[in-house]
MMTF fields as JSON, N, C-alpha, C and O atoms, coordinates in Angstrom:
{
  "mmtfVersion": "1.0.0",
  "mmtfProducer": "UNKNOWN",
  "numBonds": 491,
  "numAtoms": 492,
  "numGroups": 123,
  "numChains": 1,
  "numModels": 1,
  "chainsPerModel": [1],
  "groupsPerChain": [123],
  "chainIdList": ["A"],
  "bondAtomList": [4, 2, 8, 6, 12, 10, 16, 14, 20, 18, 24, 22, 28, 26, 32, 30, 36, 34, 40, 38, 44, 42, 48, 46, 52, 50, 56, 54, 60, 58, 64, 62, 68, 66, 72, 70, 76, 74, 80, 78, 84, 82, 88, 86, 92, 90, 96, 94, 100, 98, 104, 102, 108, 106, 112, 110, 116, 114, 120, 118, 124, 122, 128, 126, 132, 130, 136, 134, 140, 138, 144, 142, 148, 146, 152, 150, 156, 154, 160, 158, 164, 162, 168, 166, 172, 170, 176, 174, 180, 178, 184, 182, 188, 186, 192, 190, 196, 194, 200, 198, 204, 202, 208, 206, 212, 210, 216, 214, 220, 218, 224, 222, 228, 226, 232, 230, 236, 234, 240, 238, 244, 242, 248, 246, 252, 250, 256, 254, 260, 258, 264, 262, 268, 266, 272, 270, 276, 274, 280, 278, 284, 282, 288, 286, 292, 290, 296, 294, 300, 298, 304, 302, 308, 306, 312, 310, 316, 314, 320, 318, 324, 322, 328, 326, 332, 330, 336, 334, 340, 338, 344, 342, 348, 346, 352, 350, 356, 354, 360, 358, 364, 362, 368, 366, 372, 370, 376, 374, 380, 378, 384, 382, 388, 386, 392, 390, 396, 394, 400, 398, 404, 402, 408, 406, 412, 410, 416, 414, 420, 418, 424, 422, 428, 426, 432, 430, 436, 434, 440, 438, 444, 442, 448, 446, 452, 450, 456, 454, 460, 458, 464, 462, 468, 466, 472, 470, 476, 474, 480, 478, 484, 482, 488, 486],
  "bondOrderList": [1, 1, 1, 1, 1, 1, 1, 1, 1, 1, 1, 1, 1, 1, 1, 1, 1, 1, 1, 1, 1, 1, 1, 1, 1, 1, 1, 1, 1, 1, 1, 1, 1, 1, 1, 1, 1, 1, 1, 1, 1, 1, 1, 1, 1, 1, 1, 1, 1, 1, 1, 1, 1, 1, 1, 1, 1, 1, 1, 1, 1, 1, 1, 1, 1, 1, 1, 1, 1, 1, 1, 1, 1, 1, 1, 1, 1, 1, 1, 1, 1, 1, 1, 1, 1, 1, 1, 1, 1, 1, 1, 1, 1, 1, 1, 1, 1, 1, 1, 1, 1, 1, 1, 1, 1, 1, 1, 1, 1, 1, 1, 1, 1, 1, 1, 1, 1, 1, 1, 1, 1, 1],
  "groupList": [{"groupName": "MET", "atomNameList": ["N", "CA", "C", "O"], "elementList": ["N", "C", "C", "O"], "formalChargeList": [0, 0, 0, 0], "bondAtomList": [1, 0, 2, 1, 3, 2], "bondOrderList": [1, 1, 2], "singleLetterCode": "M", "chemCompType": "L-PEPTIDE LINKING"}, {"groupName": "ALA", "atomNameList": ["N", "CA", "C", "O"], "elementList": ["N", "C", "C", "O"], "formalChargeList": [0, 0, 0, 0], "bondAtomList": [1, 0, 2, 1, 3, 2], "bondOrderList": [1, 1, 2], "singleLetterCode": "A", "chemCompType": "L-PEPTIDE LINKING"}, {"groupName": "PRO", "atomNameList": ["N", "CA", "C", "O"], "elementList": ["N", "C", "C", "O"], "formalChargeList": [0, 0, 0, 0], "bondAtomList": [1, 0, 2, 1, 3, 2], "bondOrderList": [1, 1, 2], "singleLetterCode": "P", "chemCompType": "L-PEPTIDE LINKING"}, {"groupName": "CYS", "atomNameList": ["N", "CA", "C", "O"], "elementList": ["N", "C", "C", "O"], "formalChargeList": [0, 0, 0, 0], "bondAtomList": [1, 0, 2, 1, 3, 2], "bondOrderList": [1, 1, 2], "singleLetterCode": "C", "chemCompType": "L-PEPTIDE LINKING"}, {"groupName": "GLY", "atomNameList": ["N", "CA", "C", "O"], "elementList": ["N", "C", "C", "O"], "formalChargeList": [0, 0, 0, 0], "bondAtomList": [1, 0, 2, 1, 3, 2], "bondOrderList": [1, 1, 2], "singleLetterCode": "G", "chemCompType": "PEPTIDE LINKING"}, {"groupName": "THR", "atomNameList": ["N", "CA", "C", "O"], "elementList": ["N", "C", "C", "O"], "formalChargeList": [0, 0, 0, 0], "bondAtomList": [1, 0, 2, 1, 3, 2], "bondOrderList": [1, 1, 2], "singleLetterCode": "T", "chemCompType": "L-PEPTIDE LINKING"}, {"groupName": "SER", "atomNameList": ["N", "CA", "C", "O"], "elementList": ["N", "C", "C", "O"], "formalChargeList": [0, 0, 0, 0], "bondAtomList": [1, 0, 2, 1, 3, 2], "bondOrderList": [1, 1, 2], "singleLetterCode": "S", "chemCompType": "L-PEPTIDE LINKING"}, {"groupName": "LYS", "atomNameList": ["N", "CA", "C", "O"], "elementList": ["N", "C", "C", "O"], "formalChargeList": [0, 0, 0, 0], "bondAtomList": [1, 0, 2, 1, 3, 2], "bondOrderList": [1, 1, 2], "singleLetterCode": "K", "chemCompType": "L-PEPTIDE LINKING"}, {"groupName": "HIS", "atomNameList": ["N", "CA", "C", "O"], "elementList": ["N", "C", "C", "O"], "formalChargeList": [0, 0, 0, 0], "bondAtomList": [1, 0, 2, 1, 3, 2], "bondOrderList": [1, 1, 2], "singleLetterCode": "H", "chemCompType": "L-PEPTIDE LINKING"}, {"groupName": "VAL", "atomNameList": ["N", "CA", "C", "O"], "elementList": ["N", "C", "C", "O"], "formalChargeList": [0, 0, 0, 0], "bondAtomList": [1, 0, 2, 1, 3, 2], "bondOrderList": [1, 1, 2], "singleLetterCode": "V", "chemCompType": "L-PEPTIDE LINKING"}, {"groupName": "GLU", "atomNameList": ["N", "CA", "C", "O"], "elementList": ["N", "C", "C", "O"], "formalChargeList": [0, 0, 0, 0], "bondAtomList": [1, 0, 2, 1, 3, 2], "bondOrderList": [1, 1, 2], "singleLetterCode": "E", "chemCompType": "L-PEPTIDE LINKING"}, {"groupName": "ASP", "atomNameList": ["N", "CA", "C", "O"], "elementList": ["N", "C", "C", "O"], "formalChargeList": [0, 0, 0, 0], "bondAtomList": [1, 0, 2, 1, 3, 2], "bondOrderList": [1, 1, 2], "singleLetterCode": "D", "chemCompType": "L-PEPTIDE LINKING"}, {"groupName": "ARG", "atomNameList": ["N", "CA", "C", "O"], "elementList": ["N", "C", "C", "O"], "formalChargeList": [0, 0, 0, 0], "bondAtomList": [1, 0, 2, 1, 3, 2], "bondOrderList": [1, 1, 2], "singleLetterCode": "R", "chemCompType": "L-PEPTIDE LINKING"}, {"groupName": "ASN", "atomNameList": ["N", "CA", "C", "O"], "elementList": ["N", "C", "C", "O"], "formalChargeList": [0, 0, 0, 0], "bondAtomList": [1, 0, 2, 1, 3, 2], "bondOrderList": [1, 1, 2], "singleLetterCode": "N", "chemCompType": "L-PEPTIDE LINKING"}, {"groupName": "LEU", "atomNameList": ["N", "CA", "C", "O"], "elementList": ["N", "C", "C", "O"], "formalChargeList": [0, 0, 0, 0], "bondAtomList": [1, 0, 2, 1, 3, 2], "bondOrderList": [1, 1, 2], "singleLetterCode": "L", "chemCompType": "L-PEPTIDE LINKING"}, {"groupName": "TYR", "atomNameList": ["N", "CA", "C", "O"], "elementList": ["N", "C", "C", "O"], "formalChargeList": [0, 0, 0, 0], "bondAtomList": [1, 0, 2, 1, 3, 2], "bondOrderList": [1, 1, 2], "singleLetterCode": "Y", "chemCompType": "L-PEPTIDE LINKING"}, {"groupName": "ILE", "atomNameList": ["N", "CA", "C", "O"], "elementList": ["N", "C", "C", "O"], "formalChargeList": [0, 0, 0, 0], "bondAtomList": [1, 0, 2, 1, 3, 2], "bondOrderList": [1, 1, 2], "singleLetterCode": "I", "chemCompType": "L-PEPTIDE LINKING"}, {"groupName": "GLN", "atomNameList": ["N", "CA", "C", "O"], "elementList": ["N", "C", "C", "O"], "formalChargeList": [0, 0, 0, 0], "bondAtomList": [1, 0, 2, 1, 3, 2], "bondOrderList": [1, 1, 2], "singleLetterCode": "Q", "chemCompType": "L-PEPTIDE LINKING"}, {"groupName": "PHE", "atomNameList": ["N", "CA", "C", "O"], "elementList": ["N", "C", "C", "O"], "formalChargeList": [0, 0, 0, 0], "bondAtomList": [1, 0, 2, 1, 3, 2], "bondOrderList": [1, 1, 2], "singleLetterCode": "F", "chemCompType": "L-PEPTIDE LINKING"}, {"groupName": "TRP", "atomNameList": ["N", "CA", "C", "O"], "elementList": ["N", "C", "C", "O"], "formalChargeList": [0, 0, 0, 0], "bondAtomList": [1, 0, 2, 1, 3, 2], "bondOrderList": [1, 1, 2], "singleLetterCode": "W", "chemCompType": "L-PEPTIDE LINKING"}],
  "groupTypeList": [0, 1, 1, 2, 1, 3, 4, 5, 4, 6, 4, 7, 6, 8, 3, 1, 2, 9, 2, 7, 1, 10, 1, 11, 12, 13, 14, 6, 1, 15, 6, 2, 4, 14, 5, 10, 14, 1, 16, 10, 9, 9, 6, 2, 4, 4, 9, 17, 12, 11, 15, 13, 11, 7, 9, 10, 18, 8, 1, 6, 1, 4, 9, 2, 16, 15, 0, 16, 18, 11, 2, 15, 10, 4, 9, 3, 1, 5, 0, 19, 5, 2, 10, 6, 4, 5, 15, 12, 11, 12, 12, 16, 11, 11, 15, 4, 6, 5, 16, 5, 1, 2, 1, 2, 14, 6, 11, 9, 7, 16, 10, 5, 1, 17, 14, 2, 9, 11, 6, 1, 11, 8, 2],
  "groupIdList": [1, 2, 3, 4, 5, 6, 7, 8, 9, 10, 11, 12, 13, 14, 15, 16, 17, 18, 19, 20, 21, 22, 23, 24, 25, 26, 27, 28, 29, 30, 31, 32, 33, 34, 35, 36, 37, 38, 39, 40, 41, 42, 43, 44, 45, 46, 47, 48, 49, 50, 51, 52, 53, 54, 55, 56, 57, 58, 59, 60, 61, 62, 63, 64, 65, 66, 67, 68, 69, 70, 71, 72, 73, 74, 75, 76, 77, 78, 79, 80, 81, 82, 83, 84, 85, 86, 87, 88, 89, 90, 91, 92, 93, 94, 95, 96, 97, 98, 99, 100, 101, 102, 103, 104, 105, 106, 107, 108, 109, 110, 111, 112, 113, 114, 115, 116, 117, 118, 119, 120, 121, 122, 123],
  "secStructList": [7, 3, 3, 3, 3, 3, 3, 3, 3, 6, 6, 3, 3, 3, 3, 3, 3, 3, 3, 2, 2, 2, 2, 6, 6, 7, 7, 1, 7, 7, 7, 6, 6, 1, 7, 1, 7, 3, 3, 3, 3, 7, 7, 1, 1, 7, 2, 2, 0, 0, 0, 0, 0, 0, 2, 2, 2, 2, 2, 2, 2, 6, 7, 1, 3, 3, 3, 3, 3, 3, 6, 6, 6, 6, 3, 3, 3, 3, 3, 3, 3, 3, 7, 1, 1, 1, 3, 3, 3, 3, 3, 7, 7, 5, 6, 6, 1, 3, 3, 3, 7, 7, 6, 6, 1, 6, 6, 7, 3, 3, 3, 7, 1, 1, 7, 7, 7, 7, 4, 4, 4, 7, 7],
  "xCoordList": [-13.789, -14.327, -15.603, -15.818, -16.393, -18.092, -18.169, -17.233, -19.084, -19.759, -21.507, -22.319, -21.65, -23.11, -23.851, -23.329, -24.605, -25.594, -27.262, -27.785, -27.929, -29.261, -29.888, -29.505, -31.228, -32.296, -33.57, -33.768, -34.508, -36.183, -36.701, -36.421, -37.416, -38.321, -39.377, -39.154, -40.825, -41.695, -42.072, -42.986, -41.783, -42.045, -41.122, -41.133, -40.596, -39.665, -37.987, -37.511, -37.195, -36.007, -34.909, -35.126, -34.051, -32.917, -31.884, -31.744, -30.856, -29.236, -28.845, -29.226, -27.983, -27.191, -25.366, -24.987, -24.576, -23.339, -23.198, -23.523, -22.688, -22.569, -21.291, -20.932, -20.161, -18.969, -18.858, -19.79, -17.678, -17.337, -17.863, -18.895, -17.116, -17.311, -18.493, -18.729, -19.942, -21.131, -21.788, -22.563, -21.34, -21.828, -21.16, -21.758, -20.055, -19.634, -20.542, -20.084, -21.366, -22.208, -23.506, -24.289, -23.644, -24.68, -25.971, -26.681, -26.724, -27.847, -28.622, -28.305, -30.125, -31.257, -31.689, -32.364, -31.326, -31.213, -30.323, -29.917, -30.081, -28.84, -29.677, -30.734, -29.374, -29.481, -29.3, -28.405, -30.222, -30.016, -29.145, -28.98, -28.603, -27.303, -26.143, -25.421, -25.718, -24.628, -24.599, -23.621, -25.792, -25.744, -24.703, -24.298, -24.072, -23.368, -23.895, -23.182, -24.75, -24.888, -26.455, -26.576, -27.817, -29.062, -29.75, -29.92, -29.933, -30.405, -31.902, -32.116, -32.966, -34.062, -34.215, -33.24, -35.328, -36.096, -37.003, -37.475, -37.585, -38.873, -40.049, -39.876, -40.944, -42.238, -43.061, -42.872, -44.475, -45.602, -46.083, -46.126, -46.485, -46.794, -45.827, -45.99, -44.658, -43.645, -42.926, -42.149, -43.232, -42.513, -42.477, -41.371, -43.325, -43.434, -43.051, -42.859, -42.947, -42.094, -40.66, -39.895, -40.336, -38.744, -38.318, -37.537, -38.547, -38.262, -38.44, -37.641, -39.294, -39.573, -39.798, -39.386, -40.369, -40.542, -38.944, -38.429, -38.572, -37.404, -36.038, -34.985, -36.171, -35.29, -35.157, -34.159, -36.086, -35.786, -35.284, -34.433, -36.289, -35.858, -34.242, -33.727, -33.349, -32.226, -31.391, -30.384, -31.773, -30.974, -30.953, -29.82, -31.979, -32.318, -31.376, -30.46, -31.316, -30.736, -29.236, -28.481, -28.457, -27.396, -26.587, -25.438, -27.344, -27.118, -26.518, -27.22, -24.956, -24.122, -24.451, -24.271, -24.968, -25.096, -26.824, -27.273, -27.76, -28.677, -28.998, -29.021, -29.294, -29.645, -30.783, -31.169, -31.391, -32.713, -32.851, -32.757, -33.053, -33.183, -34.649, -35.494, -34.796, -36.277, -36.703, -36.652, -37.17, -37.259, -38.338, -38.295, -39.081, -40.196, -39.58, -39.998, -38.613, -37.764, -36.609, -36.012, -36.221, -34.517, -33.559, -32.452, -33.707, -32.508, -32.012, -32.774, -30.943, -30.576, -30.342, -29.313, -31.199, -30.622, -29.941, -30.19, -28.821, -27.677, -27.784, -27.6, -28.163, -27.706, -26.814, -26.708, -25.944, -25.176, -24.998, -25.572, -24.388, -24.361, -25.554, -26.174, -25.914, -26.984, -26.785, -25.675, -27.889, -28.36, -29.454, -29.806, -30.003, -31.247, -32.544, -33.488, -32.013, -33.745, -33.123, -34.222, -32.484, -32.322, -30.605, -29.568, -30.872, -29.695, -28.594, -29.368, -27.439, -27.292, -26.824, -26.889, -26.237, -25.74, -26.666, -27.092, -26.841, -27.641, -27.064, -26.432, -27.295, -26.947, -27.955, -28.416, -28.304, -29.06, -28.162, -27.065, -28.617, -27.735, -29.004, -30.047, -28.743, -29.548, -28.906, -27.734, -30.119, -29.782, -28.756, -28.866, -28.045, -27.059, -25.876, -24.985, -25.681, -24.177, -23.618, -24.321, -22.148, -21.855, -22.184, -21.896, -22.725, -23.186, -21.59, -20.96, -21.361, -20.315, -20.783, -21.27, -20.637, -21.284, -20.092, -18.994, -20.802, -19.606, -18.671, -18.967, -17.517, -16.382, -17.101, -18.033, -16.83, -15.728, -16.244, -15.649, -17.088, -17.877, -17.456, -17.761, -16.705, -16.429, -15.783, -15.597, -15.656, -15.38, -16.406, -16.244, -17.702, -19.204, -19.46, -19.587, -19.519, -19.774, -21.209, -21.268, -22.266, -23.31, -23.557, -23.701, -23.533, -23.827, -25.218, -25.86, -25.795, -27.257, -27.505, -28.56, -26.954, -27.12, -28.249, -29.26, -28.169, -29.266, -30.468, -31.36, -30.541, -31.288, -32.983, -33.144, -34.215, -35.262, -35.912, -36.086, -36.355, -36.895, -38.81, -39.329, -39.49, -40.822, -41.527, -42.679, -41.224, -41.902, -43.651, -44.372, -44.03, -45.364, -46.097, -47.32, -45.521, -46.414, -45.875, -45.547, -45.775, -45.406, -46.439, -47.582, -46.206, -47.248, -47.942, -48.895],
  "yCoordList": [7.436, 8.935, 8.472, 7.546, 9.406, 9.619, 9.782, 10.387, 9.34, 9.927, 10.414, 10.123, 10.966, 11.12, 10.075, 9.901, 9.368, 8.507, 8.785, 9.138, 8.565, 9.166, 8.013, 7.258, 7.964, 7.161, 7.557, 8.598, 6.838, 7.446, 6.024, 4.83, 6.661, 6.13, 6.796, 7.94, 6.299, 7.382, 7.951, 8.751, 7.885, 8.762, 10.145, 10.958, 10.178, 11.37, 10.895, 9.791, 12.137, 11.734, 11.869, 12.759, 11.18, 11.502, 11.199, 10.371, 11.874, 11.68, 11.781, 12.65, 10.81, 10.95, 10.444, 10.023, 10.608, 10.458, 8.959, 8.613, 8.206, 6.561, 6.447, 7.379, 5.286, 4.937, 5.023, 4.67, 5.505, 5.591, 4.212, 4.195, 3.08, 1.667, 1.526, 1.058, 1.912, 1.728, 2.374, 1.957, 3.836, 4.724, 4.323, 4.705, 3.635, 3.478, 2.099, 1.485, 1.818, 0.554, 1.171, 0.407, 2.285, 2.633, 2.382, 2.809, 1.713, 1.429, 2.452, 3.579, 1.826, 2.901, 3.067, 4.054, 2.143, 2.521, 1.6, 0.472, 2.356, 1.966, 1.482, 2.086, 0.71, 0.708, 1.718, 2.564, 1.577, 3.164, 2.772, 3.549, 1.786, 1.506, 2.054, 2.484, 2.142, 2.931, 4.228, 4.82, 4.828, 6.319, 6.518, 5.534, 7.89, 8.253, 9.684, 10.246, 10.23, 11.672, 11.744, 11.599, 11.927, 12.077, 13.939, 14.365, 14.481, 15.587, 15.867, 15.416, 16.551, 16.76, 18.121, 18.834, 18.673, 20.273, 19.997, 19.077, 20.293, 20.394, 21.076, 22.147, 20.488, 20.88, 20.737, 20.317, 21.481, 22.032, 20.516, 19.72, 20.143, 18.821, 18.205, 17.282, 18.441, 17.461, 17.337, 16.43, 18.307, 18.6, 17.128, 16.684, 16.581, 15.31, 14.046, 13.085, 14.209, 13.053, 13.141, 12.205, 14.561, 14.646, 14.609, 13.673, 15.233, 15.34, 13.9, 13.598, 13.108, 12.24, 10.677, 9.638, 10.739, 9.121, 9.203, 8.122, 9.927, 9.501, 9.644, 9.109, 10.387, 10.43, 8.818, 8.172, 8.336, 6.772, 5.703, 4.813, 6.259, 5.64, 5.688, 4.577, 6.868, 6.937, 6.369, 5.714, 6.596, 6.394, 4.6, 4.119, 3.721, 2.503, 2.152, 1.444, 2.498, 1.876, 2.175, 1.659, 2.865, 3.36, 4.247, 3.991, 5.243, 6.63, 7.311, 7.528, 7.737, 8.175, 9.626, 10.062, 10.479, 11.752, 11.873, 11.133, 12.835, 13.285, 14.65, 15.112, 15.442, 17.26, 17.129, 16.438, 18.33, 18.774, 20.224, 20.959, 20.716, 22.048, 22.776, 22.525, 23.536, 23.627, 25.171, 26.029, 25.469, 26.906, 27.65, 28.857, 26.968, 27.386, 28.125, 29.037, 27.345, 27.845, 28.379, 29.011, 28.213, 28.883, 28.182, 28.715, 26.855, 26.38, 25.019, 24.597, 24.307, 23.371, 22.133, 22.16, 21.212, 20.126, 19.234, 18.847, 19.039, 18.121, 17.029, 17.249, 15.729, 14.657, 13.762, 13.562, 12.961, 12.121, 11.219, 11.568, 10.11, 8.987, 8.094, 7.913, 7.44, 6.622, 5.549, 5.132, 5.187, 4.385, 3.765, 4.509, 3.102, 2.197, 3.391, 3.885, 3.527, 3.863, 5.511, 6.014, 6.228, 7.728, 8.198, 7.535, 9.562, 9.878, 10.003, 10.246, 9.938, 10.286, 11.726, 12.263, 12.347, 13.833, 14.218, 13.588, 15.719, 16.698, 17.96, 18.136, 18.953, 20.717, 20.809, 19.906, 22.268, 23.213, 24.264, 24.54, 24.778, 25.915, 26.839, 26.381, 28.251, 29.374, 29.185, 28.904, 29.44, 30.229, 31.163, 31.835, 31.262, 32.561, 32.253, 33.063, 30.953, 30.666, 29.515, 29.14, 29.052, 28.374, 26.963, 26.931, 26.022, 24.619, 23.677, 23.775, 23.139, 22.069, 20.474, 20.309, 19.453, 18.468, 17.975, 18.412, 17.053, 16.156, 15.479, 15.354, 15.066, 14.265, 12.881, 12.664, 11.892, 12.2, 12.951, 12.766, 13.534, 14.441, 15.902, 16.688, 16.218, 17.561, 18.846, 20.061, 17.765, 18.657, 19.061, 19.895, 18.729, 19.237, 20.277, 20.3, 21.228, 22.649, 23.418, 23.349, 24.09, 24.544, 25.837, 25.983, 26.853, 28.13, 28.479, 28.46, 28.799, 29.312, 30.574, 30.89, 31.307, 32.966, 33.073, 33.689, 32.536, 32.687, 31.867, 32.036, 30.938, 30.221, 30.656, 30.977, 30.718, 31.392, 30.771, 29.554, 31.755, 31.666, 32.031, 33.106, 30.644, 31.194, 31.237, 30.852, 31.654, 31.764, 31.822, 31.213, 32.906, 33.289, 32.08, 32.058, 31.131, 29.887, 28.845, 27.79, 28.99, 27.725, 26.367, 26.676, 25.338, 24.491, 24.022, 23.251],
  "zCoordList": [-232.299, -232.615, -233.292, -234.074, -232.747, -233.104, -234.851, -235.374, -235.587, -236.657, -236.587, -235.709, -237.418, -237.436, -237.903, -239.004, -237.818, -238.39, -238.225, -237.168, -239.413, -239.341, -239.842, -240.735, -238.93, -239.341, -239.077, -238.45, -239.485, -238.907, -238.136, -238.24, -237.488, -236.487, -236.088, -235.691, -236.07, -235.548, -236.761, -236.56, -237.841, -238.721, -238.802, -239.726, -238.004, -237.759, -238.141, -237.879, -238.883, -238.885, -237.504, -236.681, -237.373, -236.177, -236.6, -237.5, -235.973, -236.28, -235.061, -234.278, -234.801, -233.591, -233.943, -235.036, -232.854, -233.171, -232.585, -231.449, -233.515, -232.994, -233.403, -234.122, -233.101, -233.213, -234.89, -235.611, -235.368, -236.828, -237.469, -238.14, -237.232, -237.736, -237.972, -239.086, -236.901, -237.346, -238.196, -239.057, -237.846, -238.982, -240.487, -241.493, -240.604, -241.821, -242.402, -243.366, -242.0, -242.215, -243.026, -243.59, -243.045, -243.475, -243.233, -244.144, -242.123, -242.08, -241.852, -241.471, -242.213, -242.071, -240.51, -240.218, -239.504, -238.254, -237.285, -237.566, -235.994, -235.449, -233.867, -233.688, -233.022, -231.821, -230.876, -230.88, -230.049, -229.292, -228.275, -227.335, -228.297, -227.488, -227.805, -226.906, -229.304, -229.593, -229.773, -230.227, -229.393, -229.441, -228.526, -227.907, -228.28, -227.673, -227.279, -226.448, -227.608, -227.461, -227.784, -229.001, -227.114, -227.782, -227.138, -225.996, -228.283, -228.067, -228.625, -229.75, -227.986, -227.961, -228.197, -227.964, -228.648, -228.445, -228.081, -228.749, -227.326, -226.866, -227.854, -228.437, -227.918, -229.02, -227.767, -226.625, -228.748, -227.901, -227.685, -228.623, -226.203, -226.017, -225.718, -224.92, -226.166, -225.401, -224.245, -223.948, -223.609, -222.247, -221.504, -221.196, -221.295, -220.672, -220.939, -220.193, -222.374, -223.224, -223.049, -222.817, -223.206, -223.379, -221.765, -221.597, -220.692, -219.539, -218.884, -217.997, -219.201, -218.379, -219.097, -218.58, -220.097, -221.023, -222.077, -222.362, -222.356, -222.952, -222.063, -222.409, -220.938, -220.076, -219.667, -219.984, -219.051, -218.84, -220.124, -220.132, -221.281, -222.402, -222.747, -222.876, -222.918, -223.066, -221.918, -222.186, -220.612, -219.331, -219.6, -219.568, -219.827, -219.807, -220.836, -220.415, -222.331, -223.582, -223.099, -223.923, -221.992, -221.829, -223.007, -223.367, -223.487, -224.014, -222.813, -221.825, -222.868, -222.035, -221.758, -220.622, -222.816, -222.723, -223.064, -223.94, -222.336, -223.009, -222.769, -221.628, -223.978, -223.583, -224.305, -225.248, -223.318, -223.732, -223.964, -222.982, -225.082, -225.272, -225.294, -226.153, -224.428, -224.013, -224.318, -223.436, -225.782, -225.895, -224.941, -224.703, -224.55, -223.559, -221.921, -221.208, -221.856, -220.594, -220.808, -219.937, -221.833, -222.132, -221.836, -221.761, -221.597, -220.695, -221.366, -222.235, -221.134, -221.687, -220.525, -219.851, -220.358, -219.066, -220.073, -221.214, -219.04, -219.865, -218.564, -217.367, -219.283, -218.268, -218.443, -219.653, -217.702, -218.129, -217.167, -216.135, -217.073, -215.974, -215.899, -214.851, -217.253, -216.812, -215.626, -215.298, -215.076, -213.981, -213.488, -212.574, -213.522, -213.244, -213.7, -213.084, -215.091, -215.832, -215.359, -215.121, -215.18, -215.166, -215.163, -215.174, -215.144, -215.219, -213.682, -212.756, -213.25, -211.971, -211.611, -210.505, -213.015, -212.872, -214.06, -215.027, -213.539, -214.44, -214.101, -213.059, -215.07, -214.8, -215.787, -216.485, -215.755, -216.259, -216.845, -216.359, -217.797, -218.377, -218.79, -219.257, -218.536, -219.29, -220.643, -220.893, -221.628, -223.274, -222.971, -221.946, -223.511, -223.691, -223.738, -223.995, -223.481, -223.036, -224.261, -225.198, -223.997, -224.814, -223.82, -222.624, -224.433, -223.615, -223.979, -225.032, -223.251, -223.425, -222.989, -221.871, -223.803, -223.315, -222.063, -221.718, -221.707, -220.207, -221.278, -222.467, -220.696, -220.954, -221.199, -220.424, -222.155, -222.903, -224.522, -225.583, -224.394, -225.493, -225.493, -226.39, -224.38, -224.077, -225.566, -225.64, -226.42, -227.749, -228.226, -229.117, -227.918, -228.505, -227.647, -226.423, -228.573, -227.834, -228.579, -229.806, -227.886, -228.737, -227.776, -226.562, -229.099, -228.675, -228.597, -229.647, -227.511, -227.366, -227.376, -226.826, -227.768, -227.748, -228.746, -228.408, -229.927, -230.881, -230.851, -231.682, -229.882, -229.83, -229.525, -228.348, -230.347, -229.692, -228.689, -228.62, -227.736, -226.465, -226.736, -227.036, -226.481, -226.729, -225.699, -225.896, -224.352, -223.136, -222.969, -222.179, -224.153, -224.266, -224.768, -224.625, -225.306, -225.933, -225.169, -225.712, -224.213, -223.187, -223.55, -223.887, -223.517, -223.706, -222.515, -222.619]
}
């Protein structure tokens, strides 16, 4: 069972589900390899970083599921099955639907109907 664990890196706070036994250790940082799901929200100037650099980082670290919420395109890109620095499986869902993470985290559901879309300010 996963539990949230939070730490800091690059001056920013990060939270991710990690195995409960690790979260119970209450560390200030966790190995990316323990992360079961990584979620990013694209920020101005972050498109290249989130869609390319972080895909390679998370896949290489063995993070099973990576989700990118993009308020400029109004979509969520979900990637799973890390392999050779990328993800073998990908899905794009438009905002407005309930997005379900792939197994084994299919109990994670994110409602996107109320998420902001800012296409006028695309980075």
